[in-house]
C-alpha positions in Angstrom: -11.8 -8.6 -5.3 -14.6 -10.3 -8.0 -16.8 -13.0 -7.9 -15.7 -14.7 -11.5 -15.5 -15.5 -15.2 -13.8 -15.1 -18.4 -14.0 -12.8 -21.5 -11.6 -11.7 -24.4 -8.6 -10.2 -24.3 -9.2 -6.4 -24.9 -8.5 -5.8 -21.3 -5.0 -7.3 -21.8 -4.5 -5.2 -25.2 -5.6 -2.1 -23.0 -3.3 -3.0 -20.1 -0.2 -3.1 -22.6 -1.0 0.1 -24.6 -1.0 1.9 -21.3 2.1 0.1 -19.9 3.9 1.2 -23.1 2.5 4.7 -23.0 4.0 4.9 -19.4 7.0 3.3 -20.8 8.6 0.2 -19.0 11.8 2.4 -18.1 9.7 4.5 -16.3 8.1 1.9 -14.1 10.0 0.8 -11.0 11.1 -3.0 -10.7 8.9 -4.3 -8.0 6.1 -2.6 -9.6 6.7 -4.0 -13.2 7.4 -7.5 -11.6 3.8 -7.7 -10.0 2.4 -6.7 -12.8 3.8 -9.2 -14.8 3.3 -12.1 -12.3 -0.7 -10.9 -12.1 -0.6 -11.0 -15.8 1.3 -14.3 -16.3 -1.2 -16.0 -13.8 -4.2 -14.7 -15.6 -2.9 -16.3 -18.8 -1.7 -19.6 -17.2 -3.3 -19.8 -13.6 -1.9 -21.9 -11.0 -4.8 -23.1 -9.8 -8.3 -23.0 -11.5 -10.5 -19.7 -10.2 -12.7 -22.0 -8.3 -9.6 -23.6 -6.3 -8.0 -20.1 -6.3 -10.6 -17.8 -4.7 -10.7 -17.6 -0.9 -13.7 -18.1 1.4 -14.4 -19.2 5.1 -15.8 -22.5 3.8 -12.8 -23.5 1.8 -9.7 -21.7 3.6 -11.0 -22.3 7.3 -13.4 -25.3 7.5 -11.4 -27.4 4.7 -8.0 -26.0 5.9 -7.0 -25.1 2.2 -4.9 -21.7 3.3 -3.0 -21.8 0.1 -5.8 -19.7 -1.0 -4.8 -16.8 0.8 -1.7 -16.7 -1.6 -3.6 -17.7 -4.8 -6.4 -15.4 -4.3 -4.9 -11.9 -4.8 -3.1 -12.9 -7.7 -6.1 -14.3 -9.9 -8.9 -12.5 -11.9 -11.9 -13.5 -13.0 -11.4 -11.8 -16.6 -9.3 -9.6 -18.4 -11.3 -6.5 -17.6 -10.9 -7.2 -13.9 -7.4 -7.6 -14.4 -7.0 -4.6 -16.4 -8.7 -2.2 -13.9 -7.0 -3.9 -10.9 -3.5 -3.3 -12.7 -4.2 0.1 -14.4 -4.8 1.2 -10.8 -1.9 -0.5 -9.3 0.4 0.9 -12.0 0.0 4.4 -10.6 -0.3 3.5 -6.9 3.1 1.3 -7.3 5.1 3.9 -9.1 4.3 6.6 -6.4 4.7 4.3 -3.2 7.8 2.1 -4.6 9.4 5.4 -5.2 8.6 6.8 -2.0 9.5 3.4 0.3 12.2 1.7 -2.1 11.6 -1.8 -3.5 12.3 -3.9 -0.9 10.1 -2.3 1.5 7.6 -2.3 -1.1 7.8 -6.1 -1.6 7.5 -6.3 2.1 4.6 -4.0 2.4 2.9 -5.9 -0.7 3.3 -9.4 1.0 2.0 -8.3 4.2 -0.9 -6.6 2.8 -1.8 -9.4 0.5 -2.0 -11.9 3.3 -3.5 -9.8 5.8 -6.5 -8.5 3.6 -7.4 -12.2 3.0 -7.5 -12.9 6.7 -9.3 -10.0 7.5 -12.0 -11.0 4.9 -12.1 -14.1 6.3 -12.8 -12.8 9.6 -15.6 -10.3 8.2 -17.2 -12.9 6.9 -17.1 -15.4 9.6 -18.3 -12.8 11.7 -21.3 -11.6 9.3 -22.4 -15.6 9.3 -22.5 -15.3 13.0 -24.7 -12.2 13.1 -27.3 -13.2 10.3 -26.9 -17.2 10.6 -26.8 -16.9 6.4 -24.2 -19.6 5.5 -24.0 -17.9 2.3 -21.5 -15.2 3.6 -18.9 -18.1 4.4 -19.6 -19.7 1.2 -18.8 -16.3 -0.9 -15.6 -16.7 -3.0 -13.3 -14.2 -3.9 -10.3 -13.3 -6.1 -8.6 -10.4 -7.2 -6.1 -7.7 -6.2 -8.3 -5.1 -5.4 -8.5 -5.6 -1.7 -4.9 -5.0 -1.7 -5.2 -1.8 -3.6 -7.6 -0.2 -1.4 -5.0 -0.7 1.4 -2.5 0.9 -0.8 -5.0 3.5 -1.6 -5.5 4.3 2.4 -1.6 4.7 2.5 -1.2 6.5 -0.4 -3.8 8.9 0.8 -2.0 9.2 4.4 0.9 10.3 2.6 -0.7 13.2 0.8 -2.7 14.8 3.5 -4.9 17.5 2.5 -5.5 16.3 -1.1 -8.7 15.9 -3.3 -9.6 12.6 -5.3 -12.2 13.0 -8.0 -14.9 10.5 -7.7 -17.1 10.3 -10.6 -16.3 13.9 -11.2 -17.1 15.0 -7.7 -14.2 16.4 -5.3 -13.7 14.1 -2.0 -11.4 14.7 0.4 -8.5 12.3 0.6 -9.1 11.4 4.1 -12.6 10.1 3.0 -11.8 9.0 -0.8 -11.4 5.4 -0.1 -14.7 5.1 1.5 -16.6 6.8 -1.3 -14.9 4.5 -3.8 -16.2 1.6 -1.5 -19.8 2.5 -1.8 -19.6 3.6 -5.4 -18.0 0.6 -6.7 -20.6 -1.6 -4.9 -23.5 0.4 -6.3 -22.3 0.3 -10.0 -20.8 -3.2 -9.7 -22.8 -5.5 -7.2 -20.8 -8.2 -8.7 -17.9 -6.9 -6.8 -16.8 -8.3 -3.2 -18.0 -5.4 -1.1 -16.3 -7.2 2.1 -12.9 -7.8 0.0 -12.5 -4.1 -0.9 -13.7 -3.0 3.2 -11.1 -5.5 4.2 -8.3 -3.8 2.4 -9.5 -0.5 3.7 -9.3 -1.9 7.4 -5.7 -3.1 6.4 -4.6 0.0 5.1 -6.0 1.6 8.5 -3.8 -0.7 10.7 -0.9 0.3 8.8 -1.7 4.3 9.0 -3.2 4.5 12.4 -2.9 1.2 14.0 -0.1 -1.0 15.4 0.6 -2.9 12.0 3.6 -0.4 10.7 5.5 -0.5 13.9 5.2 -4.6 14.0 6.6 -4.9 10.6 9.3 -2.6 11.6 10.1 -4.7 14.4 10.3 -7.8 12.3 12.6 -5.9 9.8 14.3 -4.9 12.7 14.8 -8.8 13.9 16.0 -10.0 10.5 18.8 -7.1 10.1 19.9 -7.6 13.6 20.6 -11.4 13.0 22.5 -10.4 10.0 20.4 -11.7 6.9 20.0 -8.3 5.5 23.5 -6.7 6.2 24.1 -4.9 2.8 25.7 -1.6 3.2 23.5 0.4 0.9 20.1 -1.1 2.1 18.4 -1.6 5.3 15.2 -1.2 7.2 15.0 1.5 9.4 14.4 0.8 13.1 13.2 4.1 14.0 10.0 4.0 12.7 10.5 4.7 9.1 8.4 3.0 6.3 10.9 1.4 4.4 14.3 1.9 3.1 16.0 2.7 0.0 19.7 1.9 -1.7 19.8 5.4 -3.2 20.0 8.9 -2.2 16.8 9.9 -3.9 14.6 8.8 -7.0 13.1 11.1 -9.5 9.7 10.6 -11.4 9.0 13.6 -14.0 9.5 17.0 -11.9 9.0 15.3 -8.3 11.7 14.0 -6.1 11.3 11.6 -3.8 13.3 11.5 -0.6 14.6 8.0 0.7 12.3 6.8 3.3 14.9 6.2 6.3 16.7 7.6 9.0 20.7 7.2 9.8 22.2 7.7 13.3 23.8 10.9 12.1 20.3 12.4 11.5 18.3 10.7 14.3 18.9 13.5 17.2 17.7 16.2 14.8 14.4 14.5 13.7 13.1 12.6 16.6 13.3 9.4 14.7 11.5 11.1 11.3 12.8 11.0 8.0 12.7 14.9 6.3 9.7 14.3 4.2 7.9 12.8 7.1 8.7 16.0 9.2 7.1 18.0 6.5 3.7 16.1 6.1 3.5 16.0 9.9 3.6 19.6 9.9 1.2 19.8 6.8 -1.2 17.4 8.9 -0.9 19.5 11.9 -1.9 23.0 10.3 -4.7 21.0 8.5 -5.9 19.6 11.9 -5.4 23.2 13.8 -3.5 21.2 16.5 -0.3 21.7 18.1 3.0 19.8 17.9 1.9 16.0 17.8 4.1 13.3 18.4 5.4 10.5 15.6 5.3 6.9 16.6 5.6 7.8 20.3 8.7 9.6 19.7 9.4 13.6 20.8 8.5 15.9 17.9 11.4 17.0 15.4 13.2 19.9 16.2 12.0 22.7 14.2 8.5 21.3 13.6 6.7 24.5 14.9 8.6 26.5 12.0 7.1 27.9 8.7 7.4 25.5 5.9 9.5 27.4 4.0 12.4 28.2 7.2 12.1 24.5 7.7 13.2 23.5 4.4 15.9 25.8 4.7 17.0 24.3 8.1 17.0 21.0 6.1 19.2 22.1 3.4 21.7 23.5 6.2 21.4 20.2 8.0 22.6 18.5 4.8 25.4 20.8 4.1 26.7 20.4 7.6 26.7 16.6 7.5 28.2 16.3 3.8 30.7 19.3 5.1 31.6 16.7 8.3 
């Protein structure tokens, strides 16, 4: 989120250059569509910037709730757009390939709305605590709050990794917090509260009830027949999403589809194969014993070494295919 103004189109040119360097064919469809929508609304805004930004005054006092939908998709200037979309490009590629396009759309929609609501709640709280009305009038736009939520999620899926912030290695667990402080110091015009709201939404998903609530809502929709296609469905056992393909590839990395089926549930305790491996990594990093995921029993074989478990998973796949 940012506070506002427009400049040249150099940022747009740099963004276009980066997209073509990556290759449009290598960008998953939802990520590419969201990029395109943000660029389109920068060039042809749905509302003037001061009517798109979100604040307690405008959204809550004056009941202009449409700002919650408009503010994440509008940007103050082309550099604001460039930095946000360049960051989203890499996060989107990784997360969409992992979660599947339909779940990624669902995730972005929920994150966008909730980040705005949490932002309003934090600004209202600061107004009450300080009796300073400027917090209620602070009006923010931009996708960066959602990006912080996605960063928390991405770091959660890669436990034990390291992110370099201004050249200094920072554990993925704390990278979002380090960037929150650093960005605010280097760019005082950015919305500290907007970025903080994104981090809190990401934590609600990875460590709070949000993922379970989203799964229940998705399960309700599928159980009522609104999304009954045979090749794509929401996992009701706590999976992060779904994919209509058996696997996706990017470079030399394979991304397993993030769903479970009735055939695999007895063996995995409701976890996907990739989530089992990540749970084992998290356990070894935290020097803990077996832990339960989403209130389910630990998956069979979680205590095995990574190599032995990988072999066990391959044997299960062969048995499923043979059957």
